[in-house]
N, C-alpha and C positions, 0 to 999 in steps of 0.2 A: 486630554480630553480623549476617548474614543473614537482612530479610523473606523467607519464599518467602510465597506466595501456594495456598493449593487450593484453588482454584479452576482456575487454572493451573498444571500441571505436562509434563513434559514431559522427553523420556528422554536423546536424542540431539539434535531439530532441534525448532522453531517447529512449531507445528502450516500454518502459512497458508504456508510451508512446502512441503509436503504439495495443500497445498489448489490453490497455482500449477501444480504440474504440474500436475496435471487437473485444470485448466477449459483446460490449457493440450493438453494429449491430447483433452478433451471436444470442443471450438474445430476441431481440429487444425493447430492452427499453431508453426515454429518456432522455441526463441531468437531465432535470427533474424527472422524475421517480426515477431514482439512489441514485438523493439529498433526494428526499421523503424517501427512504428506508438506508436515515443514510452512503451518499456519502457526499463527497466534494459539495457545493458549484455549483448551473450551470455555473456561472462567473470563480469555475477556472478549469468545466471540459474546458467550450470554452477557455480557453487563454494556459489549455494544444494542448489540438486538432490545434488554429488560431492563438494562440496568443503566446507572446512570450518567454511564460517556456523552458526552457528542462530543469530540474530537478524535477521533483514533491519534493517532501515529501516523509518519506515512508508512515508515517502512515493516507496521504491524499490515496495511494496509495491501500493501501493494503486494506483502507473506500468504495473506487470504488470496487475492486474484490469486499467484503464481500458482499457488498449491492446492488450487482447484483450476488449472491445463488453462488458465486464459493470460493474456497480458493485457499494459494498460498501454493505450496511445491516447493522440489524442487529432480532433477532429474537429476540420474545421465545419462554418454555416453551414453545405455542404451535403455531409456527411462524409464528406473522402479522408481518408487518413494522412493524416501529415507531420508528422512523429510517432513512432511505435515504437518501443521500451526496450529492447535488447541486449537483458544485463550479459550477456555472453563478450558484449562490442564493449564493455564500461568495465571486464576484472581487475588492467591494469590499473585501472584509479579504487579502485579499493584496494589496494596492496600495498602496506605506506612504504614508503623510499627511504630505506637507512642514511640519516644523516652522520657527515665524516664528525670522526672523534675528532681531539683538538686537539695531536699529537698529530692530525694529518695519515693516522691508519684506517683502517675501511673496517 
């Protein structure tokens, strides 16, 4: 049985696809410019907008949003920001910790 979430329903595509397209239009960037700024490829963006992609990867959507100069935030019911993603604060989590070798040498 598939578990359905009552708070996150969509028929065709994830709402994040429409949000990213709106942001792209708002900032006046083309998919090529987004890709050149570190966002996903133009093919991926085309597939979001016109292709069969329904739920893009979170890493790809975050890259697109950041490439346009925006950030991701969680807001409460009163539109007050309760959390904003700042990748610089979490760089240390992205770095792999080296496992010590079995003989005790690092």
